[in-house]
C-alpha atoms as an extended CHARMM CRD file, in Angstrom:
* protein
*
       172  EXT
         1         1  UNK       CA             93.8340000000      105.5000000000       96.2270000000  PROA      1               0.0000000000
         2         2  UNK       CA             95.0210000000      102.3000000000       97.7900000000  PROA      2               0.0000000000
         3         3  UNK       CA             95.0980000000       99.6720000000       95.4920000000  PROA      3               0.0000000000
         4         4  UNK       CA             95.3160000000       96.2670000000       97.4870000000  PROA      4               0.0000000000
         5         5  UNK       CA             93.0110000000       94.2960000000       95.6950000000  PROA      5               0.0000000000
         6         6  UNK       CA             93.6030000000       91.6930000000       93.0380000000  PROA      6               0.0000000000
         7         7  UNK       CA             93.8790000000       93.4050000000       89.9430000000  PROA      7               0.0000000000
         8         8  UNK       CA             90.6190000000       91.5740000000       88.1930000000  PROA      8               0.0000000000
         9         9  UNK       CA             88.4090000000       93.7410000000       91.4300000000  PROA      9               0.0000000000
        10        10  UNK       CA             90.2090000000       97.1890000000       90.2140000000  PROA      10              0.0000000000
        11        11  UNK       CA             89.3890000000       96.5370000000       86.6330000000  PROA      11              0.0000000000
        12        12  UNK       CA             85.8680000000       95.6340000000       87.9130000000  PROA      12              0.0000000000
        13        13  UNK       CA             85.2500000000       97.8730000000       90.6020000000  PROA      13              0.0000000000
        14        14  UNK       CA             87.1770000000      101.0860000000       89.1270000000  PROA      14              0.0000000000
        15        15  UNK       CA             87.6990000000      100.2100000000       85.1120000000  PROA      15              0.0000000000
        16        16  UNK       CA             91.8130000000      100.9340000000       85.9980000000  PROA      16              0.0000000000
        17        17  UNK       CA             94.1430000000       98.5160000000       85.0960000000  PROA      17              0.0000000000
        18        18  UNK       CA             96.9570000000       97.7470000000       87.0310000000  PROA      18              0.0000000000
        19        19  UNK       CA            100.3530000000       98.0150000000       85.5000000000  PROA      19              0.0000000000
        20        20  UNK       CA            102.0590000000       94.9350000000       85.4260000000  PROA      20              0.0000000000
        21        21  UNK       CA            105.2570000000       94.8710000000       87.7070000000  PROA      21              0.0000000000
        22        22  UNK       CA            107.2170000000       91.6150000000       86.4680000000  PROA      22              0.0000000000
        23        23  UNK       CA            108.4570000000       89.3570000000       89.6460000000  PROA      23              0.0000000000
        24        24  UNK       CA            107.1870000000       92.2470000000       92.0790000000  PROA      24              0.0000000000
        25        25  UNK       CA            103.9550000000       93.2700000000       93.6270000000  PROA      25              0.0000000000
        26        26  UNK       CA            101.8410000000       95.5480000000       91.4200000000  PROA      26              0.0000000000
        27        27  UNK       CA            100.1410000000       97.0300000000       93.7870000000  PROA      27              0.0000000000
        28        28  UNK       CA            102.6250000000       96.6140000000       96.9800000000  PROA      28              0.0000000000
        29        29  UNK       CA            105.8750000000       98.5430000000       97.4550000000  PROA      29              0.0000000000
        30        30  UNK       CA            108.3240000000       97.6130000000       98.3320000000  PROA      30              0.0000000000
        31        31  UNK       CA            107.6540000000       93.7670000000       97.9310000000  PROA      31              0.0000000000
        32        32  UNK       CA            109.3250000000       91.2300000000       95.2460000000  PROA      32              0.0000000000
        33        33  UNK       CA            112.6470000000       90.7400000000       93.7900000000  PROA      33              0.0000000000
        34        34  UNK       CA            115.5530000000       93.8120000000       94.0640000000  PROA      34              0.0000000000
        35        35  UNK       CA            118.8150000000       93.1070000000       92.8840000000  PROA      35              0.0000000000
        36        36  UNK       CA            122.0830000000       93.3100000000       95.3520000000  PROA      36              0.0000000000
        37        37  UNK       CA            126.0400000000       92.7160000000       95.0830000000  PROA      37              0.0000000000
        38        38  UNK       CA            125.6590000000       88.8150000000       94.3340000000  PROA      38              0.0000000000
        39        39  UNK       CA            122.0740000000       88.5630000000       92.8790000000  PROA      39              0.0000000000
        40        40  UNK       CA            118.7390000000       89.2210000000       94.0630000000  PROA      40              0.0000000000
        41        41  UNK       CA            117.0530000000       88.8630000000       96.9810000000  PROA      41              0.0000000000
        42        42  UNK       CA            112.6730000000       89.0450000000       97.5410000000  PROA      42              0.0000000000
        43        43  UNK       CA            111.3700000000       90.9570000000      100.3960000000  PROA      43              0.0000000000
        44        44  UNK       CA            107.6820000000       91.7230000000      101.2720000000  PROA      44              0.0000000000
        45        45  UNK       CA            106.3480000000       94.9350000000      103.0460000000  PROA      45              0.0000000000
        46        46  UNK       CA            102.6490000000       94.3650000000      103.9870000000  PROA      46              0.0000000000
        47        47  UNK       CA            101.9500000000       96.7170000000      105.7980000000  PROA      47              0.0000000000
        48        48  UNK       CA            102.9590000000      100.5140000000      107.8450000000  PROA      48              0.0000000000
        49        49  UNK       CA            104.7540000000       98.7590000000      110.4840000000  PROA      49              0.0000000000
        50        50  UNK       CA            107.0720000000       96.6580000000      108.4450000000  PROA      50              0.0000000000
        51        51  UNK       CA            107.7540000000       99.8550000000      105.9720000000  PROA      51              0.0000000000
        52        52  UNK       CA            109.0360000000      101.4540000000      109.4590000000  PROA      52              0.0000000000
        53        53  UNK       CA            111.4590000000       98.6290000000      110.5340000000  PROA      53              0.0000000000
        54        54  UNK       CA            112.6720000000       98.1090000000      107.3910000000  PROA      54              0.0000000000
        55        55  UNK       CA            113.5730000000      102.3270000000      106.5680000000  PROA      55              0.0000000000
        56        56  UNK       CA            115.0090000000      102.1670000000      110.1280000000  PROA      56              0.0000000000
        57        57  UNK       CA            116.7460000000       98.5890000000      110.4060000000  PROA      57              0.0000000000
        58        58  UNK       CA            117.1990000000       97.3630000000      106.8550000000  PROA      58              0.0000000000
        59        59  UNK       CA            117.8720000000      100.4020000000      105.0410000000  PROA      59              0.0000000000
        60        60  UNK       CA            119.5020000000      102.5040000000      107.9220000000  PROA      60              0.0000000000
        61        61  UNK       CA            117.3860000000      105.5750000000      106.3450000000  PROA      61              0.0000000000
        62        62  UNK       CA            114.5160000000      105.8750000000      109.7090000000  PROA      62              0.0000000000
        63        63  UNK       CA            113.6820000000      109.2070000000      107.9950000000  PROA      63              0.0000000000
        64        64  UNK       CA            112.4940000000      107.7740000000      104.7740000000  PROA      64              0.0000000000
        65        65  UNK       CA            109.4190000000      106.0150000000      106.5660000000  PROA      65              0.0000000000
        66        66  UNK       CA            107.9350000000      109.6670000000      107.3060000000  PROA      66              0.0000000000
        67        67  UNK       CA            109.0960000000      111.3710000000      104.0550000000  PROA      67              0.0000000000
        68        68  UNK       CA            105.9680000000      112.6480000000      102.1630000000  PROA      68              0.0000000000
        69        69  UNK       CA            106.8760000000      110.8200000000       99.0740000000  PROA      69              0.0000000000
        70        70  UNK       CA            106.5810000000      107.2020000000      100.9680000000  PROA      70              0.0000000000
        71        71  UNK       CA            104.6360000000      107.1940000000      104.0890000000  PROA      71              0.0000000000
        72        72  UNK       CA            101.8460000000      105.6450000000      102.7520000000  PROA      72              0.0000000000
        73        73  UNK       CA            101.7560000000      102.7790000000      100.1000000000  PROA      73              0.0000000000
        74        74  UNK       CA             99.6850000000      104.4690000000       98.0890000000  PROA      74              0.0000000000
        75        75  UNK       CA            102.8420000000      107.0500000000       98.3300000000  PROA      75              0.0000000000
        76        76  UNK       CA            105.2070000000      103.9960000000       97.3610000000  PROA      76              0.0000000000
        77        77  UNK       CA            103.1110000000      102.9930000000       94.7960000000  PROA      77              0.0000000000
        78        78  UNK       CA            102.7130000000      106.2710000000       93.3560000000  PROA      78              0.0000000000
        79        79  UNK       CA            106.3340000000      107.3750000000       93.4810000000  PROA      79              0.0000000000
        80        80  UNK       CA            107.5650000000      103.2070000000       92.9150000000  PROA      80              0.0000000000
        81        81  UNK       CA            110.7440000000      104.3690000000       90.4700000000  PROA      81              0.0000000000
        82        82  UNK       CA            112.3330000000      106.7340000000       92.5710000000  PROA      82              0.0000000000
        83        83  UNK       CA            112.3380000000      104.4760000000       95.6810000000  PROA      83              0.0000000000
        84        84  UNK       CA            112.9540000000      101.1450000000       93.9740000000  PROA      84              0.0000000000
        85        85  UNK       CA            116.4390000000      103.2750000000       93.2600000000  PROA      85              0.0000000000
        86        86  UNK       CA            116.8860000000      104.2310000000       96.5710000000  PROA      86              0.0000000000
        87        87  UNK       CA            116.1570000000      100.4590000000       97.2170000000  PROA      87              0.0000000000
        88        88  UNK       CA            118.7860000000       98.8950000000       94.8030000000  PROA      88              0.0000000000
        89        89  UNK       CA            121.1360000000      101.4790000000       95.1460000000  PROA      89              0.0000000000
        90        90  UNK       CA            121.5140000000      100.6800000000       98.9030000000  PROA      90              0.0000000000
        91        91  UNK       CA            121.2300000000       96.9080000000       98.6200000000  PROA      91              0.0000000000
        92        92  UNK       CA            123.7380000000       97.2720000000       95.4040000000  PROA      92              0.0000000000
        93        93  UNK       CA            126.7080000000       97.3890000000       98.5370000000  PROA      93              0.0000000000
        94        94  UNK       CA            125.6280000000       94.1630000000      100.3270000000  PROA      94              0.0000000000
        95        95  UNK       CA            125.5060000000       90.9200000000       99.8220000000  PROA      95              0.0000000000
        96        96  UNK       CA            122.5370000000       88.2400000000       99.5480000000  PROA      96              0.0000000000
        97        97  UNK       CA            123.1860000000       86.8330000000      102.7250000000  PROA      97              0.0000000000
        98        98  UNK       CA            123.8890000000       90.2150000000      104.6730000000  PROA      98              0.0000000000
        99        99  UNK       CA            120.9180000000       91.2600000000      103.3490000000  PROA      99              0.0000000000
       100       100  UNK       CA            118.7490000000       88.9280000000      104.6580000000  PROA      100             0.0000000000
       101       101  UNK       CA            120.1150000000       88.7260000000      107.8550000000  PROA      101             0.0000000000
       102       102  UNK       CA            119.0840000000       92.2510000000      108.4920000000  PROA      102             0.0000000000
       103       103  UNK       CA            116.0020000000       91.6260000000      107.1320000000  PROA      103             0.0000000000
       104       104  UNK       CA            115.2930000000       88.1010000000      109.6020000000  PROA      104             0.0000000000
       105       105  UNK       CA            116.8200000000       90.9960000000      112.5840000000  PROA      105             0.0000000000
       106       106  UNK       CA            114.0260000000       93.6690000000      111.3820000000  PROA      106             0.0000000000
       107       107  UNK       CA            111.1980000000       90.3710000000      110.8840000000  PROA      107             0.0000000000
       108       108  UNK       CA            110.7110000000       91.1070000000      107.1270000000  PROA      108             0.0000000000
       109       109  UNK       CA            109.6380000000       88.2850000000      104.9030000000  PROA      109             0.0000000000
       110       110  UNK       CA            112.2600000000       87.0790000000      102.6780000000  PROA      110             0.0000000000
       111       111  UNK       CA            113.9620000000       84.7110000000      100.5850000000  PROA      111             0.0000000000
       112       112  UNK       CA            116.9910000000       84.5510000000       97.6150000000  PROA      112             0.0000000000
       113       113  UNK       CA            116.5890000000       84.3560000000       94.5330000000  PROA      113             0.0000000000
       114       114  UNK       CA            118.0050000000       80.6160000000       93.9280000000  PROA      114             0.0000000000
       115       115  UNK       CA            119.6880000000       79.6460000000       90.4200000000  PROA      115             0.0000000000
       116       116  UNK       CA            119.3360000000       75.6730000000       89.8290000000  PROA      116             0.0000000000
       117       117  UNK       CA            122.6970000000       74.4870000000       91.5170000000  PROA      117             0.0000000000
       118       118  UNK       CA            121.7030000000       76.2570000000       94.8770000000  PROA      118             0.0000000000
       119       119  UNK       CA            118.0840000000       74.8210000000       94.6220000000  PROA      119             0.0000000000
       120       120  UNK       CA            119.5260000000       71.2660000000       94.0460000000  PROA      120             0.0000000000
       121       121  UNK       CA            121.8350000000       72.3670000000       97.0190000000  PROA      121             0.0000000000
       122       122  UNK       CA            118.8730000000       73.6640000000       99.4110000000  PROA      122             0.0000000000
       123       123  UNK       CA            119.0620000000       72.2940000000      102.8230000000  PROA      123             0.0000000000
       124       124  UNK       CA            115.1770000000       72.0280000000      103.1080000000  PROA      124             0.0000000000
       125       125  UNK       CA            115.3570000000       69.5600000000      100.2890000000  PROA      125             0.0000000000
       126       126  UNK       CA            118.0790000000       67.2650000000      102.4620000000  PROA      126             0.0000000000
       127       127  UNK       CA            116.4200000000       67.9030000000      105.8710000000  PROA      127             0.0000000000
       128       128  UNK       CA            112.7490000000       66.8750000000      104.7050000000  PROA      128             0.0000000000
       129       129  UNK       CA            114.5480000000       63.6030000000      102.7610000000  PROA      129             0.0000000000
       130       130  UNK       CA            112.8900000000       64.9490000000       99.6930000000  PROA      130             0.0000000000
       131       131  UNK       CA            115.6010000000       63.1430000000       97.3100000000  PROA      131             0.0000000000
       132       132  UNK       CA            115.0830000000       59.4850000000       96.1470000000  PROA      132             0.0000000000
       133       133  UNK       CA            116.8200000000       57.1830000000       93.4390000000  PROA      133             0.0000000000
       134       134  UNK       CA            115.1250000000       55.4840000000       90.7860000000  PROA      134             0.0000000000
       135       135  UNK       CA            116.4350000000       52.9160000000       88.5820000000  PROA      135             0.0000000000
       136       136  UNK       CA            117.1070000000       53.5580000000       84.5400000000  PROA      136             0.0000000000
       137       137  UNK       CA            119.0730000000       51.9090000000       82.0990000000  PROA      137             0.0000000000
       138       138  UNK       CA            122.0640000000       54.0580000000       82.4510000000  PROA      138             0.0000000000
       139       139  UNK       CA            121.4120000000       53.1320000000       86.6810000000  PROA      139             0.0000000000
       140       140  UNK       CA            120.3430000000       54.3730000000       89.2720000000  PROA      140             0.0000000000
       141       141  UNK       CA            119.5400000000       58.4670000000       89.3160000000  PROA      141             0.0000000000
       142       142  UNK       CA            118.4350000000       60.8600000000       91.6780000000  PROA      142             0.0000000000
       143       143  UNK       CA            114.7320000000       61.9360000000       91.7390000000  PROA      143             0.0000000000
       144       144  UNK       CA            112.9100000000       64.4610000000       93.4050000000  PROA      144             0.0000000000
       145       145  UNK       CA            109.6490000000       62.7250000000       95.5270000000  PROA      145             0.0000000000
       146       146  UNK       CA            106.2370000000       64.2300000000       94.4830000000  PROA      146             0.0000000000
       147       147  UNK       CA            105.3940000000       67.3130000000       96.2930000000  PROA      147             0.0000000000
       148       148  UNK       CA            102.1980000000       65.9000000000       98.3860000000  PROA      148             0.0000000000
       149       149  UNK       CA            102.7200000000       64.2290000000      101.9130000000  PROA      149             0.0000000000
       150       150  UNK       CA             99.4860000000       62.3200000000      102.4720000000  PROA      150             0.0000000000
       151       151  UNK       CA             99.3420000000       59.8340000000      105.1520000000  PROA      151             0.0000000000
       152       152  UNK       CA             98.4790000000       56.5590000000      103.8090000000  PROA      152             0.0000000000
       153       153  UNK       CA             99.1760000000       57.8030000000      100.3500000000  PROA      153             0.0000000000
       154       154  UNK       CA            102.9300000000       57.0820000000       99.8320000000  PROA      154             0.0000000000
       155       155  UNK       CA            105.0570000000       58.1540000000       96.6630000000  PROA      155             0.0000000000
       156       156  UNK       CA            105.4790000000       55.3340000000       94.2270000000  PROA      156             0.0000000000
       157       157  UNK       CA            108.1850000000       56.1050000000       91.5970000000  PROA      157             0.0000000000
       158       158  UNK       CA            108.9820000000       53.3540000000       89.1150000000  PROA      158             0.0000000000
       159       159  UNK       CA            111.8690000000       52.8650000000       87.1240000000  PROA      159             0.0000000000
       160       160  UNK       CA            112.9070000000       54.9790000000       83.9200000000  PROA      160             0.0000000000
       161       161  UNK       CA            111.8600000000       52.4630000000       81.2710000000  PROA      161             0.0000000000
       162       162  UNK       CA            114.3610000000       51.8230000000       78.6210000000  PROA      162             0.0000000000
       163       163  UNK       CA            113.9740000000       53.6750000000       74.5980000000  PROA      163             0.0000000000
       164       164  UNK       CA            111.0920000000       51.5820000000       73.2050000000  PROA      164             0.0000000000
       165       165  UNK       CA            110.6820000000       49.3680000000       76.2800000000  PROA      165             0.0000000000
       166       166  UNK       CA            106.9930000000       49.5420000000       76.2700000000  PROA      166             0.0000000000
       167       167  UNK       CA            106.5160000000       49.8820000000       72.7320000000  PROA      167             0.0000000000
       168       168  UNK       CA            104.2280000000       46.6250000000       72.0710000000  PROA      168             0.0000000000
       169       169  UNK       CA            102.0580000000       47.7390000000       74.9620000000  PROA      169             0.0000000000
       170       170  UNK       CA            101.4120000000       51.1350000000       73.9480000000  PROA      170             0.0000000000
       171       171  UNK       CA            100.5860000000       49.7670000000       70.0890000000  PROA      171             0.0000000000
       172       172  UNK       CA             98.7080000000       46.7110000000       70.9450000000  PROA      172             0.0000000000
């Protein structure tokens, strides 16, 4: 059976517990985080068209898409370990940016796993003006605006209070 429904429905309908897959999808393969030469990339192959493009344009192994072990999602799920070894062996030769360029060219959804410095420096935070500064006892400090962008409900960030600044108010 090809499982593409939430694990709770698989349990309710079939009495089976779907195995956990960490940062990877537990019912769609390949889907999730995969190691590469300089870290990891995240990708989502969600249908047969994407699987064919992934094999031909990303992995440069077009015959893999018709391989009986991997031709359907159910087959890929059954043979997940074998397939993921093939994928990560190929990815090990490429850097994140190189793989993401290949994914983009093949129209495969993808992203990078970022560390904290990469997130802080992410160009979208600057492009969307998500950084501001707030007053603190140590002087102005950088702060992210809250994630909502509601018209008529601007973000309101107050100053960081000094140690003990509100003690009497709280105790009262």
